[in-house]
C-alpha positions as a Python dict, from the first residue, in 0.01 Angstrom:
ca = {
    (1, 'M'): (0, 0, 0),
    (2, 'A'): (104, 321, 176),
    (3, 'A'): (452, 337, 23),
    (4, 'S'): (316, 389, -328),
    (5, 'K'): (72, 667, -235),
    (6, 'K'): (146, 1031, -289),
    (7, 'G'): (-38, 1269, -68),
    (8, 'K'): (-73, 1622, 57),
    (9, 'G'): (42, 1526, 404),
    (10, 'Y'): (389, 1410, 305),
    (11, 'W'): (701, 1623, 253),
    (12, 'F'): (645, 1817, -70),
    (13, 'G'): (413, 1555, -221),
    (14, 'S'): (674, 1278, -206),
    (15, 'T'): (597, 917, -127),
    (16, 'W'): (558, 785, 226),
    (17, 'I'): (898, 613, 235),
    (18, 'V'): (1082, 924, 109),
    (19, 'S'): (906, 1135, 372),
    (20, 'L'): (1006, 884, 637),
    (21, 'I'): (1371, 899, 528),
    (22, 'I'): (1365, 1281, 529),
    (23, 'S'): (1220, 1272, 881),
    (24, 'I'): (1492, 1040, 1011),
    (25, 'I'): (1784, 1266, 911),
    (26, 'P'): (1785, 1553, 1167),
    (27, 'I'): (1940, 1840, 964),
    (28, 'V'): (1738, 1757, 653),
    (29, 'N'): (1424, 1726, 864),
    (30, 'W'): (1483, 2067, 1019),
    (31, 'W'): (1531, 2239, 681),
    (32, 'A'): (1242, 2051, 521),
    (33, 'G'): (1018, 2140, 816),
    (34, 'V'): (1087, 2510, 785),
    (35, 'I'): (1053, 2513, 405),
    (36, 'H'): (739, 2298, 416),
    (37, 'R'): (566, 2539, 651),
    (38, 'V'): (673, 2847, 451),
    (39, 'V'): (543, 2689, 128),
    (40, 'K'): (210, 2621, 302),
    (41, 'K'): (210, 2988, 418),
    (42, 'N'): (223, 2887, 783),
    (43, 'Y'): (481, 3147, 882),
    (44, 'L'): (422, 3118, 1255),
    (45, 'G'): (475, 2743, 1232),
    (46, 'A'): (798, 2803, 1038),
    (47, 'I'): (929, 3044, 1303),
    (48, 'V'): (843, 2799, 1580),
    (49, 'Y'): (1012, 2521, 1381),
    (50, 'V'): (1332, 2727, 1352),
    (51, 'F'): (1366, 2738, 1730),
    (52, 'F'): (1215, 2402, 1828),
    (53, 'G'): (1299, 2198, 1517),
    (54, 'A'): (1466, 1913, 1704),
    (55, 'I'): (1157, 1840, 1913),
    (56, 'L'): (912, 1905, 1631),
    (57, 'G'): (1118, 1694, 1393),
    (58, 'F'): (1063, 1397, 1621),
    (59, 'V'): (692, 1481, 1635),
    (60, 'D'): (680, 1494, 1252),
    (61, 'F'): (853, 1156, 1235),
    (62, 'V'): (604, 999, 1474),
    (63, 'T'): (303, 1150, 1296),
    (64, 'I'): (429, 1021, 959),
    (65, 'L'): (461, 675, 1113),
    (66, 'L'): (124, 678, 1290),
    (67, 'E'): (-99, 908, 1083),
    (68, 'N'): (76, 871, 743),
    (69, 'K'): (93, 1251, 715),
    (70, 'I'): (242, 1557, 879),
    (71, 'V'): (-28, 1699, 1103),
    (72, 'F'): (142, 1908, 1373),
    (73, 'L'): (186, 2279, 1284),
    (74, 'A'): (177, 2194, 915),
}
């Protein structure tokens, strides 16, 4: 079952359901997106996420639903 798995593709190694909840809340998603990319040393992705976080937050939400991981600019 996907909800019990922990993986590299989720927000900070959390479970699938926690990552989905983080992705639904816009402000939390924006902050988590920036921090997630800085932790992974993707500084360009973090800068892009600062300016386009609303659009990319939706993309992260969709990729968590469809791919079960964050794949875009991660």
